[in-house]
Structure formats: structure tokens, C-alpha cells
C-alpha positions in Angstrom: 168.5 115.2 58.7 165.1 114.2 57.5 166.5 113.7 54.0 169.2 111.4 55.3 166.6 109.3 57.3 164.5 109.2 54.1 167.5 107.8 52.1 168.2 105.2 54.8 164.5 104.0 54.8 164.4 103.9 51.0 167.6 101.9 50.7 166.7 99.4 53.5 163.2 98.8 52.3 163.8 98.5 48.6 162.6 95.3 47.0 166.1 94.1 46.3 167.3 94.7 49.8 164.2 93.1 51.4 164.7 89.9 49.3 168.4 89.7 50.1 167.6 90.5 53.8 165.3 87.5 53.9 167.8 85.2 52.2 170.6 86.3 54.4 168.4 85.8 57.5 167.0 82.4 56.5 169.9 80.6 54.7 172.4 80.5 57.7 169.6 79.3 60.0 168.6 76.5 57.6 172.3 75.6 57.3 172.7 75.5 61.1 169.8 73.1 61.4 171.2 70.9 58.7 174.7 70.9 60.3 173.2 70.1 63.7 171.0 67.3 62.4 173.7 65.7 60.3 176.3 65.6 63.0 177.4 62.0 63.6 174.8 60.7 61.2 175.5 57.7 59.0 173.3 56.5 56.2 174.4 52.9 55.7 171.4 50.5 55.3 171.3 47.1 56.9 168.7 44.3 56.6 167.6 41.1 58.2 165.6 38.3 56.6 163.8 35.7 58.6 160.6 33.5 58.7 158.9 30.5 60.0 156.4 27.9 58.9 155.8 24.2 58.0 154.2 21.9 55.5 155.4 24.0 52.6 153.9 27.4 53.8 156.2 30.0 55.3 155.7 33.5 56.5 158.7 35.6 55.6 159.8 39.1 56.7 162.7 41.3 55.5 163.5 44.2 57.7 165.5 47.3 56.6 167.0 49.9 58.9 169.7 52.6 58.9 172.7 51.4 60.8 173.4 54.3 63.1 169.9 54.7 64.7 168.1 51.5 63.6 165.6 53.8 61.9 163.2 51.8 59.6 163.7 52.4 55.9 160.6 52.7 53.8 160.4 52.2 50.0 163.3 49.8 49.5 162.6 47.4 46.6 163.1 43.8 47.7 163.1 40.6 45.6 162.8 37.2 47.3 164.0 34.1 45.4 161.8 31.1 46.2 162.8 28.2 44.1 162.3 29.3 40.5 159.8 32.0 41.5 160.5 35.6 42.4 158.4 37.7 44.8 159.0 41.5 44.7 157.7 44.4 46.7 158.7 47.4 48.8 159.3 47.9 52.5 156.5 49.7 54.4 156.7 52.6 56.9 158.0 50.2 59.6 160.8 49.0 57.3 159.2 45.6 56.6 158.4 43.6 53.5 156.2 40.7 54.5 155.0 37.9 52.3 153.8 34.3 52.5 155.4 31.6 50.4 153.6 28.4 49.4 154.5 25.0 48.2 158.1 25.2 49.3 160.2 22.0 49.8 162.4 21.9 52.9 165.5 22.3 50.9 164.0 25.4 49.2 163.0 26.8 52.6 166.5 26.7 54.0 168.0 28.3 50.8 165.7 31.3 50.6 167.5 34.6 49.7 166.6 38.1 48.8 168.1 41.0 46.8 167.9 44.7 47.2 169.6 47.8 45.9 170.3 51.4 46.9 172.7 54.2 45.8 176.2 54.6 47.3 178.2 57.5 46.2 175.8 58.2 43.3 175.9 54.7 41.9 173.4 51.9 42.5 174.7 48.7 44.1 172.8 45.3 44.3 173.1 43.3 47.5 172.0 39.7 48.3 171.4 38.2 51.7 170.1 34.9 53.1 166.7 34.4 54.9 166.8 32.4 58.1 163.9 30.1 58.6 163.2 29.3 62.2 162.8 25.8 63.6 160.2 24.6 66.1 161.5 23.9 69.6 164.2 26.6 69.7 164.5 28.5 72.9 163.2 32.0 72.1 165.3 33.8 74.7 168.6 31.9 75.0 170.9 30.2 72.5 173.0 27.2 73.8 176.7 26.7 73.3 179.1 24.1 74.7 182.1 25.0 76.8 184.6 22.4 77.7 186.7 22.5 80.9 189.1 20.0 82.5 188.1 19.0 86.0 190.2 16.3 87.9 191.9 15.4 84.6 188.5 14.9 83.0 186.9 16.9 80.2 183.6 18.2 81.4 181.1 19.8 78.9 179.2 22.8 80.1 176.1 23.8 78.2 175.6 27.6 78.7 172.6 29.5 77.5 173.6 32.9 76.2 170.8 35.5 76.2 169.8 36.3 72.6 169.2 39.9 73.6 171.9 42.5 73.8 171.6 46.1 74.9 173.7 48.8 73.4 174.1 52.6 73.3 172.4 54.4 70.4 172.6 58.0 69.4 169.3 59.9 69.1 168.8 61.0 65.6 169.1 64.8 65.3 170.1 65.1 69.0 173.8 64.2 69.5 173.6 65.4 73.1 171.4 62.5 74.0 171.8 58.7 74.2 169.3 56.0 74.2 169.0 52.2 74.3 168.9 49.7 71.5 167.6 46.1 71.6 169.7 43.8 69.4 168.2 40.4 69.1 169.8 37.2 67.8 167.1 35.7 65.7 169.1 32.8 64.4 166.9 29.7 64.3 163.8 31.7 65.3 160.8 32.8 63.3 160.2 36.0 65.1 161.3 38.2 68.1 159.4 37.2 71.3 157.9 39.7 73.7 160.4 41.8 75.7 159.4 43.7 78.8 161.6 46.7 79.8 161.7 48.0 83.3 163.9 50.8 84.8 164.8 52.9 87.8 166.7 56.2 88.1 170.2 56.1 89.6 172.6 58.7 91.0 174.5 60.7 88.4 177.9 59.4 87.3 177.0 55.7 87.6 179.4 53.5 85.7 178.1 52.2 82.4 177.7 48.4 81.9 176.5 48.3 78.3 176.1 45.3 76.1 176.6 43.0 79.1 174.1 40.1 79.1 173.3 37.5 81.7 174.4 33.9 81.1 172.6 30.9 82.6 174.2 27.5 83.2 172.6 24.1 83.5 175.5 22.7 85.6 174.1 21.7 89.0 175.6 23.9 91.7 177.4 26.0 89.2 177.3 29.7 89.3 175.8 31.9 86.6 178.4 34.3 85.3 176.9 37.8 84.8 179.7 39.8 83.4 180.9 42.9 85.3 178.1 43.5 87.7 177.2 41.8 91.0 173.8 40.1 90.9 172.8 42.0 94.1 172.8 45.2 92.0 169.9 44.0 89.9 166.2 44.2 90.9 163.1 42.3 90.1 160.0 43.8 88.4 158.3 44.8 91.6 161.3 47.1 92.5 161.3 48.7 89.1 159.1 51.0 87.0 157.5 49.5 83.9 158.6 51.1 80.6 156.9 49.1 77.9 156.5 45.9 75.9 158.5 45.5 72.7 158.0 42.9 69.9 158.9 43.3 66.3 162.2 44.0 64.5 165.4 42.2 65.6 167.0 45.7 66.1 164.7 48.1 68.1 165.7 51.6 69.1 164.0 52.5 72.5 162.7 56.0 72.9 164.0 57.0 76.3 164.2 60.7 75.5 161.1 61.5 77.7 163.0 60.2 80.7 165.3 63.2 80.6 162.4 65.7 80.3 161.8 68.0 83.3 164.3 66.1 85.5 167.9 66.3 86.4 168.3 62.6 86.6 169.9 61.1 83.5 171.4 57.8 84.8 169.1 54.8 84.8 169.3 51.0 85.3 167.4 49.2 82.6 166.4 45.5 82.9 164.7 43.3 80.3 162.5 40.4 81.3 160.7 37.6 79.4 157.0 37.0 79.6 157.6 34.6 82.5 159.8 37.0 84.4 163.2 35.7 83.4 166.0 38.3 83.4 167.3 38.6 79.9 169.7 41.6 79.9 170.5 44.8 81.7 172.3 48.0 81.2 173.2 51.1 83.2 173.1 54.1 80.9 173.6 57.9 81.2 171.0 59.2 78.7 172.6 62.6 78.6 175.9 63.1 76.8 176.0 66.9 76.3 178.2 68.5 73.8 180.7 71.0 75.1 180.6 74.5 73.8 184.0 73.7 72.2 182.3 71.0 70.1 179.5 73.4 69.1 182.1 76.0 68.2 184.0 73.5 66.1 180.9 72.6 64.2 180.0 76.2 63.6 183.5 77.2 62.4 183.7 74.2 60.1 180.2 74.2 58.7 178.4 77.5 59.0 181.1 80.1 59.0 182.4 79.3 55.5 178.9 79.8 54.2 178.6 83.2 55.8 182.1 84.0 54.4 180.9 83.3 50.9 177.4 84.8 51.2 178.0 88.0 53.0 180.5 89.4 50.4 178.0 88.3 47.7 175.2 90.2 49.4 177.5 93.2 49.9 178.4 93.6 46.2 174.8 93.0 45.1 173.2 95.5 47.5 176.1 98.0 46.9 175.3 97.9 43.2 171.5 98.0 43.8 171.5 100.8 46.4 174.3 103.1 45.0 176.0 101.9 41.8 173.0 101.6 39.6 171.6 105.0 40.8 174.9 106.6 40.2 175.2 105.5 36.6 171.5 105.9 35.5 171.6 109.5 36.7 168.9 109.2 39.4 171.3 110.4 42.1 171.5 113.8 40.3 167.8 114.3 41.2 168.5 113.5 44.8 171.5 115.9 45.3 169.4 118.9 44.1 167.4 118.5 47.2 168.8 119.8 50.5 171.2 116.9 50.9 174.9 117.0 50.1 176.8 114.4 48.1 178.7 113.4 51.2 175.5 113.0 53.2 173.9 111.0 50.4 176.7 108.5 49.9 177.1 108.2 53.7 173.4 107.5 54.3 173.3 104.9 51.6 176.5 103.3 52.7 175.2 103.1 56.3 171.9 101.7 55.2 173.7 99.2 53.0 175.7 97.9 56.0 172.6 97.8 58.2 170.7 95.8 55.6 173.4 93.2 55.7 174.5 93.2 59.3 171.0 93.1 61.0 169.9 89.8 59.4 173.4 88.3 59.9 173.2 89.2 63.6 169.7 87.8 63.9 170.7 84.6 62.1 173.7 84.2 64.3 171.6 84.4 67.4 169.0 82.0 66.1 171.8 79.6 65.0 173.1 79.6 68.5 169.6 78.7 69.7 169.4 75.9 67.2 172.8 74.6 68.4 171.5 74.7 72.0 168.4 72.7 71.0 170.4 70.0 69.3 173.6 70.1 71.4 172.4 71.5 74.7 175.0 74.2 74.5 175.2 77.6 72.8 177.9 78.8 70.4 180.4 80.6 72.7 179.8 84.3 73.0 183.5 85.1 72.2 183.1 83.2 68.9 179.8 85.1 68.1 181.4 88.5 68.8 184.5 87.7 66.8 182.4 86.3 63.9 180.1 89.4 63.9 183.2 91.6 63.7 184.6 89.6 60.8 181.2 89.7 59.0 181.0 93.5 59.6 184.5 93.9 58.1 183.5 91.9 55.1 180.2 93.7 54.6 181.7 97.2 54.9 184.9 96.3 53.0 183.1 94.9 49.9 180.4 97.6 50.1 183.1 100.3 50.2 184.9 98.8 47.2 181.7 98.7 45.2 180.9 102.3 46.1 184.4 103.3 45.1 184.2 101.5 41.8 180.7 103.1 41.2 182.1 106.5 41.8 184.9 106.0 39.2 183.0 104.1 36.4 181.0 105.7 33.6 179.2 102.7 32.2 177.2 99.8 33.4 179.3 97.2 31.6 182.5 98.4 33.2 181.0 98.6 36.6 179.4 95.2 36.5 182.6 93.7 35.2 184.6 95.4 38.0 182.2 94.2 40.7 182.3 90.7 39.5 186.1 90.9 39.4 186.2 92.2 42.9 184.1 89.3 44.2 185.9 86.6 42.2 189.4 87.9 43.1 189.0 88.8 46.8 186.4 86.2 47.8 186.3 83.1 45.5 189.9 82.9 44.6 191.3 84.4 47.8 189.5 82.5 50.6 187.7 79.7 48.6 188.5 77.4 45.7 191.4 76.1 47.6 192.7 79.6 48.5 194.0 79.8 44.9 195.7 83.2 45.0 197.4 82.8 48.4 198.5 79.3 47.3 200.2 80.7 44.2 201.9 83.5 46.2 203.2 81.2 48.8 204.1 78.3 46.4 207.9 79.0 46.9 207.7 78.7 50.7 208.1 75.5 52.8 204.7 74.0 53.6 204.0 74.1 57.3 206.9 76.4 58.1 206.4 79.5 60.2 207.2 81.8 57.2 204.6 80.0 55.2 202.0 80.4 58.0 202.8 84.1 58.6 202.6 84.9 54.8 199.2 83.2 54.6 197.9 85.2 57.6 199.2 88.4 56.0 197.3 87.5 52.9 194.2 86.9 54.9 194.4 90.4 56.3 194.7 91.8 52.7 191.2 90.6 51.8 188.0 91.2 53.7 187.1 87.5 53.1 190.3 86.5 54.8 188.8 87.4 58.2 186.9 84.1 58.0 190.2 82.3 58.3 191.3 84.7 61.0 188.2 83.9 63.1 188.8 80.1 62.6 192.4 80.4 63.8 191.3 82.3 66.9 188.4 79.9 67.5 190.5 76.8 67.3 193.4 78.4 69.1 195.9 77.2 66.4 196.5 77.2 62.7 196.5 73.4 62.2 192.9 73.4 61.1 193.9 75.0 57.8 195.7 72.6 55.5 199.5 72.8 55.4 199.7 75.9 57.6 201.4 74.0 60.4 200.5 74.0 64.1 201.1 77.5 65.5 199.2 79.4 68.1 197.6 82.6 66.7 200.1 85.0 68.5 203.0 83.2 66.8 201.8 84.2 63.3 200.6 87.7 63.9 197.0 87.1 65.0 195.9 89.1 68.1 192.8 91.2 68.9 194.6 94.5 68.4 195.7 93.6 64.9 192.3 92.1 64.0 190.5 95.3 65.2 193.0 97.7 63.6 193.0 96.0 60.2 189.3 95.5 60.4 188.7 99.2 61.0 191.0 100.0 58.0 188.9 97.8 55.8 185.7 99.5 57.0 186.9 103.1 56.8 189.5 103.4 53.9 187.3 102.2 50.9 184.4 104.2 52.2 186.4 107.4 52.6 187.9 107.1 49.2 184.5 106.6 47.7 183.2 109.7 49.5 186.1 111.8 48.3 185.6 110.6 44.7 181.9 111.0 44.7 182.0 114.5 46.4 184.6 115.9 43.9 183.6 114.4 40.6 180.5 113.9 38.7 
């Protein structure tokens, strides 16, 4: 018994196993963080150029931001065309490139433009936009427009003043379970964004959202001021609200409201924005929490992280199988072990068990941490049923590939043949079976009608015939249908031979049969 424990410790704590242990533990976690952060992110870059001045001198700003979250973009190269001159620079940490232009004529000032470039799809594209120079006397909070109506057979002109400010829902970067506010300001004709004062108050949960609805003011005597979809009595003045902060800067401003959801069950808020003189500019009712369901978290895990584990676990199995057993078998070092009071059967069993433990423990830990990562970003864990089924599939893969490597090691007499066989096993049953477009199953089923039940059943049978196919089986069970896999058609798992009894039975066969054959071979032959 002591010798068996010694073999297990030696195999688990060898340098190769420790390194692979660390990789197998860390890589899925890193991938989970990456998947969570990148969910619903877009990286399109937008820009706004504006300025103000007089007597030939103008202060000009160009602001760059990412479209999804209005995050400032630093380091973008900008060139401003001023008459025959060019002024170049890079945006700062706040996304701005600021400069002062001198000796400009009025015609040059109204025709200012700028160029910038960034990579799209691996190639660099140059963009050009216009700079708006503000004029004195423009209303900083409202832009006028004329509306004509017929009253008593006469055309009456109404001058309405539309708020320049609009509020909209923004996602929180890296936190798709949360929502926040964004200030979008119409800077047309202005030289800068005026001061904005944000107030708020909590509301009861489930309040209807009125987003992007701005107040309109009319100069028609006795006329009403249309305010969109909400009754004016619903709004409050500053004294009835809590002060949130003053904002002045970019035309598009993301508001950090995440702290309002901290340590509180209240997530619905009324936000109102006022000018410096107390004029109501805009309002919004917003639920700051939009939690992901566990079904969404499961879908992200199945589509992003599970394929990585399905590729990496078999690779670790063949590498550790060769390191722990195959190499020792061929270099003769196992002969020195079996002369001690340990049988061949006990020796190969202890190394096989330690091999599986060395793979399965970090996989289990990384799965647990991945679920915690998903909870942090999505406010929900990976469903327990998905975790259990995934761990079973990974155990089948780890044991199946390890058993095949042990069996090959027991039969081979040279390093070159063993290494070639191991590489062939990995390429045939993993890369070409479940990855690279499911190359081998695609060739086998090429004569069947795509999307038919026979086609789906045949593909499922082929999944059972490789340890790596259990990744697909887990996906079918997780999604509840086969439509997530291309051309399989839309069948529930039970219709194509996927049920828990079959998954467990065939999984046990993959765990046991290659190992038993390797034990028999190793015990009876040198």
C-alpha cells in the first residue's frame, strides 16, 4: 500500500505534471474572464470635433470614444487641416486632442476638418470628419426649430426649443448584468458642453422605463409644453431629489451609477438633469440592474469555454500519460520499480489513477472558479447541472485518452513509434473528430441529408465513439436541442439517442475499457 501511495505522489508532483496542472488550472479561468468581459462589447471608434473663438484665434477639441460605452480612446493620431497648415497630435487619457489655431479667416474656421486612422479587420482605414465652430449667442441648453400648424385656416409658426441633452441606456463595460446612464449632448453651434447637474431618487422596483425622452419648451403664450410619455407631476425639483454630481466635458458622457446598486436592493431610479439656473433639461427612469439568467451564463460557457476544455484536456491527458507511464515504460525505469514489493497491476493502476487526478483536480477547481467569475460579471452562476455534466465529460476525456496512451505504451517498443501513435490518437480522435469542422464525422455522414434525423443520429453516434465527442453531447444537453450544431437540425436530445443513462454507460466504457486492456497487456508482457 505504501508503495502505491509513493507512486501516486511521485506521479502527481513530478515537474511535468505540476506545470501542466498549473496551465490546466489557470487557462480556463483566464478564458472565463475574457469571455465574460467581452460579452456584448463592441470596439467601434467614434469622434466629435468642435471649437469656439473669434478674431482669428480658435480653441479646437477632437474627442474620441468607443461606441458601446463611450469610453475615451487614448493614443489616436489626429491631423487637423487648418487652411494650408496641418496640426498633428495624439489623444490624451481623456480621449481629447486639444489645440489652439491662430490667424484663421472666417471661411477657414467654418471649413476645419480632421483625419484619423485605426485598424479594422487587420487593415488600417483613414477617416475624415468636420469640426463644428460654435457661434456666440447660441442657447447652450436648447436648440430651436420651427413647427407649423393650421389654426382657424391660418398657418401659425411655433418655435419650439428642444433640449440639446438626451439620456440613454448604456451597458457597463465588463458587467453585462448592469446598466447605467449616458449623457448625449447636441453640440451643434456650440463651442463646448455647458455644466450639467444630475439629481436622482430611488423608485419602487419594476418602474416603467422612460429613456431618451427629453423635455420640450414652447414660446407660444398659453401653449402647453409637451414632455413626451410622462406626466409633469411625476417629476421633482432639486430640493426633492438627491444630488449626484456636476458634469462638463465630452459631448458623450457615461455616468458611473454602479455605486447606487451597492449594498441595496433598490435598482430603479428617477434621474433628472438641470442647468445651472435650475432649468429641467432631461429625465429618465432607469433600472440599473439587468441580471443575466443562468441560461445566458450557461450559453456563454457552452459556446466559449467548453470547447477550450474539450481541446485542452485531451492534450493534457496524452502528454501526462506519456510523461508518467509511457516514457518510463520504454526507457526501462519501470523494471526497477516492479522489483520492489509492488505488482505490475498495482503499478499501472496507481499511475493511471494519479494521472487522472492530476488532470481532474485542476479542471474541477477551474470550473468552480469560472462559475464564480461568471457570477461576478453576470450576477449568476453556471447552472449546477451543466457543471456536473461537464465534469463527467471531462473525466471521460481524461480517462479515455490516458487509457489509450497507456495501452499504446504497453504495446510499443520504441519511442518514435509511441510518440507517433500518441500524436495520431490526439489528431484523429480530438482535432479531426470534434474540431477542425468535425472533419471525420463530416466525411462519414457526407451521403446523408443535412438536418435529417438520420444525419443527426449518426453524428451523435460518432460523438459517442470518441472521448472528445462528449463535449458535443454536453452542448446538446445544455441547450436542450441539436440546433446549436451546424446542419444537425432541431431535435431534442432524446430524439437522437442522448439521455443520461446512455451518457453514463458509454462514459464508463471509455473510462474502463482502455485502462483494463492496458493493465492486461502490461501485466502479461514485457
